[in-house]
C-alpha positions as CSV (number, residue, x, y, z in Angstrom):
1,M,166.3,406.5,52.4
2,T,167.2,409.1,49.8
3,H,164.9,410.7,47.3
4,L,166.1,409.4,43.9
5,R,164.7,410.8,40.7
6,S,164.4,408.8,37.5
7,K,164.8,410.5,34.2
8,R,161.6,411.2,32.2
9,L,161.2,408.6,29.5
10,P,161.2,409.8,25.8
11,G,158.0,409.7,23.9
12,V,155.8,409.5,26.9
13,A,153.3,412.1,25.8
14,G,152.5,410.5,22.4
15,R,152.2,407.0,23.8
16,T,150.0,408.1,26.6
17,S,147.7,410.1,24.3
18,A,147.3,407.1,22.0
19,A,146.3,404.9,25.0
20,V,143.8,407.5,26.2
21,L,142.2,407.9,22.8
22,G,141.9,404.1,22.5
23,L,140.1,404.0,25.9
24,V,137.8,406.8,24.9
25,A,136.8,404.9,21.8
26,A,136.1,401.8,23.7
27,L,134.0,403.6,26.2
28,G,132.1,405.2,23.3
29,L,130.8,401.8,22.5
30,G,129.1,401.7,25.9
31,A,131.5,399.3,27.7
32,I,135.2,398.9,28.4
33,G,136.6,396.9,25.5
34,E,138.3,393.5,25.8
35,A,141.6,395.2,25.0
36,E,141.4,397.1,28.3
37,A,140.3,394.0,30.2
38,D,143.4,392.1,28.9
39,P,146.2,392.7,31.4
40,H,148.7,392.6,28.5
41,A,146.8,394.9,26.1
42,S,148.8,398.1,26.7
43,S,152.6,398.5,26.6
44,T,152.5,402.2,27.6
45,A,152.3,401.8,31.4
46,A,151.2,399.3,34.0
47,P,148.2,397.1,33.0
48,R,145.1,396.9,35.2
49,W,146.7,394.0,37.0
50,T,150.3,393.0,36.8
51,D,152.9,391.6,39.2
52,R,155.2,394.6,38.7
53,A,154.8,397.6,41.0
54,H,154.4,401.0,39.4
55,G,154.6,404.6,40.7
56,F,156.9,405.5,43.6
57,A,157.1,401.9,44.7
58,S,158.9,401.1,41.4
59,L,161.8,403.5,42.1
60,A,165.1,403.2,44.0
61,G,165.4,399.4,43.4
62,G,161.7,398.7,43.1
63,T,159.3,396.5,45.1
64,T,159.3,392.8,44.3
65,G,157.9,391.4,47.6
66,G,158.6,387.7,48.1
67,A,159.6,387.1,44.5
68,G,162.2,384.3,44.3
69,G,161.1,382.8,47.6
70,K,159.0,379.8,48.2
71,V,155.3,379.9,47.4
72,V,152.9,378.8,50.2
73,T,149.2,378.7,50.6
74,V,147.6,379.4,54.0
75,T,144.1,378.9,55.3
76,D,144.5,379.7,59.0
77,Q,145.9,382.5,61.3
78,A,148.8,380.4,62.6
79,A,150.2,379.7,59.2
80,L,149.7,383.2,57.9
81,A,151.5,384.7,61.0
82,E,154.3,382.2,60.7
83,Y,155.2,382.8,57.1
84,A,154.5,386.6,57.2
85,A,157.0,387.1,60.0
86,A,159.6,384.7,58.7
87,P,163.1,386.1,57.8
88,E,163.1,384.5,54.4
89,P,161.2,385.8,51.3
90,Y,157.8,384.2,50.8
91,V,154.9,384.5,48.4
92,I,152.0,383.8,50.7
93,R,148.7,382.9,49.0
94,V,145.7,383.3,51.3
95,R,142.8,381.0,50.5
96,G,139.5,381.7,52.3
97,A,138.6,383.9,55.2
98,I,141.0,384.0,58.2
99,T,139.4,385.4,61.4
100,A,142.1,386.9,63.7
101,Q,142.0,386.1,67.4
102,P,141.9,387.9,69.7
103,F,139.8,390.6,68.1
104,G,142.0,393.2,66.5
105,A,145.1,391.0,66.5
106,N,148.2,392.0,64.4
107,I,149.7,389.9,61.7
108,T,153.3,391.1,61.7
109,V,154.7,391.3,58.1
110,A,158.5,391.1,57.7
111,S,160.5,392.3,54.7
112,D,160.5,390.5,51.4
113,K,157.0,389.2,51.5
114,T,154.1,389.0,49.1
115,I,150.7,388.4,50.6
116,V,148.1,387.8,48.0
117,G,144.5,386.5,48.1
118,V,143.7,383.5,45.9
119,G,141.1,384.8,43.4
120,T,138.5,386.7,45.4
121,S,138.6,384.3,48.4
122,G,141.4,385.7,50.6
123,E,140.2,387.6,53.6
124,L,141.6,388.9,56.9
125,V,138.7,389.4,59.3
126,Q,139.0,391.6,62.5
127,G,142.8,391.7,62.2
128,E,145.6,394.0,61.0
129,F,148.6,393.6,58.8
130,H,151.4,395.4,60.7
131,L,154.7,396.6,59.2
132,A,157.2,397.6,61.9
133,P,160.0,400.2,61.4
134,G,162.6,399.1,58.9
135,T,160.3,396.7,57.1
136,H,160.8,396.9,53.3
137,N,159.9,395.2,50.0
138,V,156.3,394.2,50.9
139,I,153.4,393.6,48.5
140,I,149.9,393.1,49.9
141,R,147.4,392.3,47.1
142,N,144.0,391.0,46.3
143,M,142.8,390.7,49.9
144,T,139.6,391.7,51.7
145,I,140.4,393.2,55.1
146,R,137.3,393.8,57.1
147,D,135.2,394.1,60.2
148,S,137.5,395.2,63.0
149,A,135.0,398.0,63.8
150,I,133.4,398.1,67.2
151,E,129.7,398.8,67.2
152,G,128.9,402.2,68.7
153,N,132.6,403.3,68.7
154,W,132.6,405.5,65.5
155,D,135.7,407.5,66.4
156,C,137.8,404.5,67.8
157,K,139.9,406.8,69.9
158,D,140.6,404.1,72.5
159,T,141.7,401.5,70.0
160,D,144.2,401.2,67.1
161,F,142.7,398.5,65.0
162,D,143.9,399.4,61.5
163,G,143.6,397.3,58.3
164,I,147.2,397.8,57.3
165,Q,149.6,399.9,59.4
166,M,153.2,400.7,58.5
167,D,155.7,402.7,60.4
168,T,159.0,403.9,58.8
169,A,158.7,401.2,56.2
170,H,159.9,401.5,52.6
171,H,159.0,400.0,49.2
172,V,155.5,398.8,49.8
173,W,152.8,398.2,47.2
174,V,149.2,397.9,48.4
175,D,147.1,396.8,45.4
176,H,143.6,395.5,44.5
177,N,142.5,395.0,48.1
178,R,139.1,395.8,49.6
179,F,138.9,397.5,53.0
180,S,135.6,397.6,54.8
181,N,134.3,398.5,58.3
182,I,137.6,399.0,60.1
183,C,137.6,400.6,63.5
184,D,140.5,403.0,63.0
185,G,142.4,403.6,59.7
186,Q,141.8,401.2,56.9
187,L,145.3,402.0,55.7
188,D,147.8,404.1,57.8
189,V,151.1,405.0,56.1
190,R,153.0,406.5,59.1
191,K,156.3,407.9,60.3
192,D,158.4,408.6,57.1
193,S,157.5,405.5,55.2
194,E,158.9,405.8,51.6
195,Y,158.4,404.6,48.1
196,V,154.8,403.5,48.5
197,T,152.2,402.8,45.9
198,V,148.5,402.3,46.7
199,S,146.5,401.2,43.6
200,Y,143.2,399.8,42.6
201,N,141.8,399.3,46.1
202,R,138.3,399.7,47.4
203,F,137.9,401.7,50.6
204,E,134.4,401.3,51.8
205,N,132.2,401.9,54.9
206,N,134.5,403.7,57.2
207,N,135.2,406.9,59.3
208,K,139.0,407.4,59.3
209,T,139.9,405.8,56.0
210,F,143.4,406.4,54.8
211,G,145.9,408.6,56.7
212,L,149.5,409.4,56.0
213,G,152.0,411.2,58.3
214,W,152.4,411.2,62.1
215,T,155.8,412.9,61.5
216,T,157.4,416.3,61.4
217,E,159.9,415.1,58.7
218,V,159.1,415.5,55.0
219,R,160.3,412.3,53.4
220,T,157.4,410.2,52.1
221,Q,156.8,409.6,48.4
222,I,153.5,408.0,47.5
223,T,151.4,407.2,44.4
224,I,147.7,406.7,44.9
225,D,145.8,405.7,41.8
226,H,142.6,404.0,40.6
227,N,141.1,403.6,44.1
228,L,137.5,403.7,45.1
229,F,136.4,405.7,48.2
230,A,132.7,405.0,48.9
231,H,130.7,405.6,52.1
232,T,133.8,406.9,53.8
233,K,133.9,410.0,55.9
234,Q,137.4,411.5,56.3
235,R,141.0,410.9,55.3
236,N,140.4,410.0,51.7
237,P,143.3,410.4,52.1
238,S,144.7,412.9,54.6
239,V,148.4,413.4,53.6
240,D,150.6,415.2,56.2
241,N,154.2,416.2,55.6
242,A,154.8,414.1,52.5
243,A,157.5,415.1,50.1
244,Y,155.5,414.0,47.1
245,A,152.0,412.7,46.9
246,H,150.6,411.8,43.4
247,L,146.9,411.1,43.3
248,Y,145.3,410.2,40.0
249,N,142.3,408.5,38.5
250,N,140.6,408.0,41.9
251,Y,136.9,407.9,42.4
252,L,135.3,409.4,45.5
253,T,131.6,409.1,46.0
254,A,128.7,408.7,48.5
255,Q,130.4,410.1,51.6
256,A,129.3,409.0,55.0
257,D,127.9,411.7,57.2
258,P,128.0,414.5,54.6
259,G,126.3,416.9,57.1
260,D,129.5,417.3,59.1
261,P,130.9,420.7,57.9
262,V,134.5,420.1,59.0
263,W,135.5,416.4,59.3
264,T,133.8,415.1,56.2
265,Y,136.2,415.6,53.3
266,G,138.0,414.0,50.4
267,N,141.7,414.7,49.8
268,W,143.7,416.9,52.2
269,S,147.3,418.2,51.6
270,R,148.5,418.9,55.1
271,G,151.7,420.3,56.7
272,R,154.4,420.7,54.1
273,T,153.0,418.2,51.6
274,K,153.4,418.6,47.9
275,M,150.3,417.0,46.3
276,V,149.3,416.6,42.6
277,I,145.8,415.4,41.8
278,E,145.0,414.4,38.2
279,N,141.9,413.2,36.3
280,S,140.0,412.0,39.4
281,Y,136.2,411.9,39.8
282,Y,134.4,413.4,42.8
283,Q,130.6,412.8,43.1
284,D,128.5,413.8,46.1
285,V,131.6,414.8,48.0
286,Q,132.0,417.6,50.6
287,H,135.4,419.4,50.5
288,P,136.7,417.4,47.5
289,Y,140.3,418.6,47.9
290,Q,141.8,421.1,50.3
291,A,145.3,422.2,51.4
292,D,146.9,423.8,54.4
293,A,148.5,427.2,53.8
294,T,151.8,425.6,54.3
295,A,151.2,422.8,51.8
296,E,150.9,422.8,48.0
297,L,148.2,421.3,45.8
298,V,148.0,421.2,42.0
299,Q,144.8,419.8,40.5
300,R,144.2,419.2,36.8
301,G,141.7,417.4,34.8
302,S,139.3,416.2,37.5
303,I,135.5,416.1,37.3
304,L,133.4,417.4,40.2
305,K,129.7,416.4,40.3
306,N,127.4,417.7,43.1
307,T,130.3,418.8,45.3
308,T,130.4,421.5,47.9
309,G,133.0,423.2,50.1
310,R,136.7,423.6,49.6
311,H,138.5,423.2,46.2
312,D,141.9,424.5,47.1
313,E,144.7,424.9,44.6
314,W,148.0,426.7,45.3
315,G,151.7,426.2,44.8
316,A,153.7,424.4,42.1
317,A,154.0,421.0,43.9
318,F,156.0,418.8,41.5
319,E,155.8,417.0,38.1
320,P,155.2,413.3,38.5
321,R,156.6,412.4,35.1
322,D,160.0,413.6,36.3
323,F,159.9,410.5,38.4
324,Y,158.1,407.8,36.4
325,D,155.8,407.0,33.5
326,Y,152.1,406.2,34.2
327,R,148.8,405.6,32.5
328,L,146.5,408.6,32.9
329,D,142.9,407.7,32.0
330,P,140.3,410.3,31.2
331,A,138.4,411.5,34.2
332,A,135.0,410.7,32.6
333,A,136.1,407.0,32.4
334,V,137.1,406.8,36.0
335,P,133.8,405.6,37.7
336,A,133.5,402.7,35.2
337,L,137.1,401.8,35.3
338,V,137.5,401.9,39.0
339,T,134.2,400.1,39.7
340,R,135.2,397.3,37.4
341,F,138.9,396.9,38.1
342,S,139.4,397.9,41.8
343,G,139.4,395.4,44.6
344,P,140.1,391.6,44.5
345,Q,140.2,390.0,41.1
346,K,139.6,386.4,40.3
347,N,142.7,386.1,38.1
348,I,145.2,387.4,40.7
349,G,146.8,385.0,43.1
350,V,146.2,382.0,40.8
351,P,149.5,381.6,39.0
352,A,149.8,379.4,36.0
353,H,153.3,378.4,36.9
354,G,155.8,378.8,39.7
355,P,157.3,376.9,42.6
356,A,155.5,374.0,44.3
357,V,152.7,375.1,46.6
358,T,152.8,374.1,50.3
359,S,149.4,373.9,51.9
360,R,148.9,374.6,55.6
361,H,145.6,373.7,57.4
């Protein structure tokens, strides 16, 4: 894959300022207004939930998942595995909890797939969504992925049970999921995966939470926005050798094991990564953001409350708006926004129209 730039859109600054002022006014009333709850309320950038990918996943042809393919609803592992691995495009709606067997089993996800939980019901328990090298155009949304942890095995050095793992994939959108109690990484973006957006997810109750890298190349472009990291220890995320990592409006709080002086941390720009952090909120976090001497990290507009340790900033990194437009919410609003809108939502995965649904039991 090549690194394609998109031209900066005219009038972005004025429209973004208006959207932020409107949100500030709504929050001044003591709650998020109905305009912000309405997914079609703002035309300035991606709404709180929409079927269209934003950020880096929207570039170089975009990420549409299984759009245009047959829509199916699955309720068991066999059906989920069959449709996820199929060569044709599919929109796969997951209804209810699916417990993978054997423990830690992979669900292989092929190209041109959308996997979406129906309302708040869709779950993958003790299993992993796995994207092999070359996989592209995948959307995983509105799922709860949980409970592959092994009691007493905090570091999980002898297992590789991730929630979602991708190797050398491209055009992937991970959106509005909840990850909890995974043995290894909740989300691992590995080996030069490109054009990835990770948005509005809840990362909870974990040690090695969200890692990116496992490569000496510097190719990955990733957008990470409006995610909750709560009761997580490290890799929130750890970003190694990424060409561009844009983190904005994320909420990090209540770290697990805050007494560990080295391996409890928030965001880490590693290797030759260029990272930009904007308008995030760090509360009760040790080492909120740090960078290797070989990496670059630009931070602007974030709020730090009861934080300790490293707050590294050096280098010029890059300008995200040279690539795409985006909604930048005020940092003070982030805890309320992320708490309300991240994770599975009852109105996602319940289409009002579309192709006939095929049920598998």
